[in-house]
C-alpha positions in Angstrom: 13.7 -35.6 -28.1 13.0 -33.7 -31.3 15.2 -30.8 -30.3 17.7 -32.9 -28.3 16.9 -30.8 -25.1 17.3 -32.6 -21.8 14.0 -32.4 -19.9 14.9 -34.8 -17.2 14.5 -32.2 -14.5 11.0 -31.4 -15.5 8.3 -33.3 -13.6 6.7 -36.1 -15.5 3.2 -34.5 -15.4 4.4 -31.5 -17.5 5.0 -31.2 -21.2 2.2 -33.6 -21.8 0.1 -31.4 -24.0 1.1 -29.0 -26.8 -0.6 -27.5 -29.8 0.0 -24.4 -32.0 -1.9 -22.7 -34.7 -1.2 -19.4 -36.5 -1.5 -17.5 -39.8 1.9 -16.9 -41.4 2.5 -14.3 -44.2 6.1 -13.5 -45.2 9.5 -15.1 -45.8 12.8 -15.4 -43.9 13.4 -11.7 -44.4 10.2 -10.1 -43.2 6.6 -11.1 -42.4 4.1 -11.5 -39.7 2.6 -14.3 -37.7 -1.0 -13.6 -36.6 -3.7 -15.4 -34.8 -1.2 -17.2 -32.7 -2.8 -19.8 -30.4 -0.5 -21.9 -28.4 -1.6 -24.4 -25.7 1.1 -25.9 -23.4 -0.3 -28.2 -20.7 -2.8 -25.9 -18.9 -1.5 -22.6 -20.3 -2.6 -20.7 -23.4 -0.8 -18.0 -25.4 -2.5 -15.8 -28.0 -1.4 -12.8 -30.1 0.8 -12.0 -33.0 4.4 -11.2 -34.0 5.9 -9.2 -36.9 9.5 -9.4 -37.9 12.1 -7.8 -40.2 15.4 -9.6 -40.4 17.5 -6.7 -41.7 21.0 -5.4 -40.7 19.3 -4.4 -37.4 16.5 -6.9 -36.7 13.2 -5.5 -35.7 10.2 -7.1 -34.1 6.6 -6.2 -33.2 5.3 -8.5 -30.4 1.8 -8.6 -28.8 1.4 -11.7 -26.8 -0.8 -12.7 -23.8 -0.7 -15.8 -21.6 -3.6 -16.7 -19.4 -1.8 -18.6 -16.7 1.6 -20.3 -16.1 2.8 -22.1 -13.0 6.6 -21.9 -13.4 7.1 -24.0 -10.2 5.5 -26.9 -12.1 8.4 -27.0 -14.6 11.3 -26.7 -12.1 12.5 -29.0 -9.4 14.4 -26.4 -7.4 16.7 -28.7 -5.4 17.9 -30.5 -8.5 18.6 -27.4 -10.7 20.0 -25.2 -7.9 17.2 -22.6 -7.7 17.1 -21.2 -4.1 14.1 -19.2 -2.8 15.4 -16.0 -1.1 15.8 -16.4 2.6 16.1 -20.3 2.4 19.0 -22.6 2.6 20.4 -24.2 -0.6 20.0 -28.0 -1.0 22.9 -30.2 0.1 25.8 -29.7 -2.3 24.3 -26.7 -4.0 25.4 -23.1 -3.9 23.3 -20.1 -4.9 24.4 -18.3 -8.1 27.6 -16.4 -7.6 28.4 -17.9 -4.2 31.3 -19.9 -5.5 33.2 -16.8 -6.5 36.0 -16.8 -9.0 35.4 -16.7 -12.7 32.2 -18.8 -12.5 30.5 -16.5 -9.9 28.8 -13.8 -11.9 28.2 -10.6 -10.0 25.1 -8.5 -10.4 27.2 -5.5 -11.5 28.6 -7.6 -14.4 25.3 -9.4 -15.4 23.2 -6.2 -15.7 25.3 -4.5 -18.3 25.5 -7.7 -20.3 21.7 -8.1 -20.3 21.1 -4.5 -21.2 23.8 -4.7 -23.9 22.0 -7.7 -25.5 18.9 -5.5 -25.9 20.8 -3.0 -27.9 21.3 -5.5 -30.7 17.7 -5.3 -32.1 14.6 -3.1 -32.1 11.1 -4.1 -30.8 7.7 -2.7 -30.1 6.2 -5.0 -27.6 3.1 -5.6 -25.4 3.4 -8.7 -23.2 0.7 -9.7 -20.7 0.3 -12.5 -18.2 -3.0 -12.9 -16.4 -1.5 -15.2 -13.7 2.0 -16.5 -13.0 3.3 -18.5 -10.1 6.9 -18.5 -9.1 8.4 -19.8 -5.9 4.8 -20.5 -4.7 4.0 -16.7 -5.0 1.1 -15.9 -7.4 1.6 -12.8 -9.6 -1.5 -11.4 -11.2 -1.9 -8.8 -14.0 1.7 -8.6 -15.3 2.1 -6.2 -18.2 5.2 -5.1 -20.1 4.5 -2.3 -22.6 7.5 -0.6 -24.3 9.5 0.4 -27.4 13.1 -0.8 -27.9 14.8 1.3 -30.5 18.5 2.1 -31.4 19.7 1.1 -28.0 17.1 2.9 -26.0 14.1 1.4 -24.1 11.0 3.5 -23.6 9.0 1.7 -21.0 5.5 2.9 -21.4 4.3 0.6 -18.5 5.7 -2.2 -16.5 3.0 -3.2 -14.0 2.0 -5.9 -11.6 -1.6 -5.7 -10.5 -1.3 -8.0 -7.5 1.7 -9.7 -5.8 1.0 -10.7 -2.2 -1.7 -8.0 -2.0 0.6 -5.3 -3.4 0.8 -3.5 -6.8 3.8 -1.9 -8.5 4.4 0.1 -11.6 7.5 1.5 -13.4 7.6 3.8 -16.3 10.4 5.7 -17.9 13.4 5.7 -20.3 16.6 3.6 -20.4 19.2 5.0 -22.7 22.6 3.8 -24.0 21.9 0.2 -23.3 24.9 -1.1 -25.2 27.4 1.4 -23.7 26.8 3.2 -20.4 23.1 2.5 -19.5 21.1 5.3 -17.8 17.6 5.6 -16.4 15.0 8.3 -16.0 11.9 6.9 -14.6 9.2 6.7 -11.9 8.3 4.0 -9.5 5.0 3.4 -7.7 4.4 0.8 -5.0 1.3 0.3 -2.9 0.1 -2.3 -0.4 -2.6 -2.4 2.2 -0.6 -5.0 4.3 3.2 -5.0 4.1 3.4 -8.1 6.2 1.9 -10.1 3.4 5.0 -9.4 1.3 7.1 -11.7 3.5 6.4 -14.5 1.0 8.2 -12.3 -1.6 10.8 -10.6 0.7 11.5 -12.9 3.7 13.6 -10.3 5.4 10.4 -8.2 6.1 9.7 -10.7 8.9 12.3 -8.8 10.9 10.4 -5.5 10.8 8.5 -4.4 13.9 4.8 -5.5 13.9 3.7 -1.9 13.5 4.8 -2.1 9.9 2.3 -4.8 9.1 0.0 -2.3 7.5 -0.4 0.0 4.6 2.6 1.4 2.7 2.8 3.6 -0.4 6.0 4.6 -2.2 6.3 7.0 -5.1 9.8 7.9 -6.4 11.7 9.3 -9.4 14.9 7.5 -10.4 17.6 9.1 -12.5 21.2 8.0 -13.1 23.3 5.1 -14.4 25.1 2.0 -13.2 27.5 4.2 -11.2 25.1 6.7 -9.5 21.4 6.8 -9.0 19.5 9.9 -7.9 16.3 9.3 -5.9 13.5 11.8 -5.2 10.3 10.4 -3.7 7.9 9.9 -0.8 6.9 7.0 1.4 3.7 7.0 3.5 3.0 4.6 6.4 1.7 4.8 10.0 0.1 8.2 9.3 3.7 9.3 8.6 5.0 10.9 5.3 8.7 10.6 4.6 10.1 12.7 1.7 13.5 11.4 0.6 16.0 12.7 -1.9 19.7 12.1 -2.7 22.0 9.7 -4.4 23.2 6.1 -4.2 26.6 5.4 -5.8 27.7 2.0 -7.0 24.2 0.6 -6.5 25.1 -2.9 -7.8 28.4 -3.1 -5.9 29.2 -1.7 -2.5 26.7 1.2 -2.3 27.4 4.5 -0.7 24.4 6.7 0.2 24.0 10.4 0.4 20.3 11.0 1.4 18.2 13.7 2.9 14.7 13.2 4.3 11.8 15.1 5.8 9.5 13.3 8.1 6.1 14.5 9.3 3.6 12.9 11.7 0.5 14.5 13.4 1.1 12.8 16.7 4.5 11.5 17.9 3.0 9.7 20.9 0.8 7.6 18.7 3.7 6.8 16.3 5.9 5.7 19.2 3.1 3.6 20.5 2.5 1.9 17.1 6.3 1.2 16.9 6.2 -0.4 20.3 8.7 2.1 21.7 6.5 3.7 24.3 2.9 3.0 25.2 0.8 6.1 24.6 -0.6 6.2 28.1 2.9 6.5 29.5 4.2 9.1 27.0 5.0 12.6 28.3 2.6 15.3 27.3 5.2 17.0 25.2 5.2 13.9 22.9 1.4 14.2 22.2 1.7 16.5 19.3 2.9 16.9 15.7 6.6 16.2 14.8 8.6 17.3 11.8 12.1 16.1 11.3 14.8 16.6 8.7 17.7 14.1 8.4 20.8 13.7 6.4 22.6 10.4 6.0 25.9 9.8 4.4 27.7 6.4 4.3 31.1 5.2 3.0 33.5 2.4 3.8 34.4 4.2 7.1 30.8 4.3 8.5 27.6 6.2 8.5 27.2 9.9 9.3 23.8 11.1 10.6 22.5 14.6 11.3 18.9 15.1 12.5 17.0 18.3 13.4 13.4 19.2 13.8 10.5 20.4 15.9 8.3 18.6 18.4 5.3 20.7 19.4 6.9 24.0 20.6 10.3 22.4 21.1 13.3 21.8 18.9 15.8 18.9 18.8 19.1 18.2 17.1 21.2 15.0 16.9 24.5 14.6 15.1 26.9 11.7 15.0 28.7 8.9 13.2 28.2 5.2 13.4 
């Protein structure tokens, strides 16, 4: 009641315990808050913050939280939060579903969020040992970067463990307040992709063969209108090198991609995918395969061109869907 904030949607067993201690040195214009120690229910936050409230505000932030169960502070059905792949509660619509002026689109929200970051400078290191959101535990979350003059240098954005997978992004975001652009790298690795269905429910539709290891390494360059991709994906003893562009990535994407696929034994790959048992495969399939493919899509459809080698033979496929 002190801040006149409605907490009626928060379960009664939350917001029961709070304490804070810190050393403050400064005034309203500049200073630092060190030895921060905050306890909220079962969570603890430690670290320090420096600030300079000049024409362009600047902050230095180093904070770490040991654990936080976000589910414990949100009753999803009552506040309209919908887990991906589930059905909204009666009378609720997911964000943006209503359309019209109230239905914000991703292509509108992203520039606004990035534009807000262009209003101040910050050197930050944020860590969370354990978070839980939508019943999915996230361990070893780290954000390490420098926000300066409308540019974000992301030294490291890393998740150590989410459903058995790890992910890391590094790179540069420029022109946040005008026309944002990115130049960065992405790494993703999991020993069991099927475990990610708790995070991405649509993965349940993948063939059982993909319930295994997957590694993705990619470079990303571009802006909100066009993203260039250059990377590799490894799964099922197969390596796929992919390069090209995706236009309007936050709207109605069009793709222009080229790929090179290599596998030491096509018969084993087809067997793993459930297409053809290995003991029924023709001898010509029991050998290495190398394919190159080009895919282009627009509002009219998808154009595909594939060529490659299979053992001593060659194949070529061209068409439009």
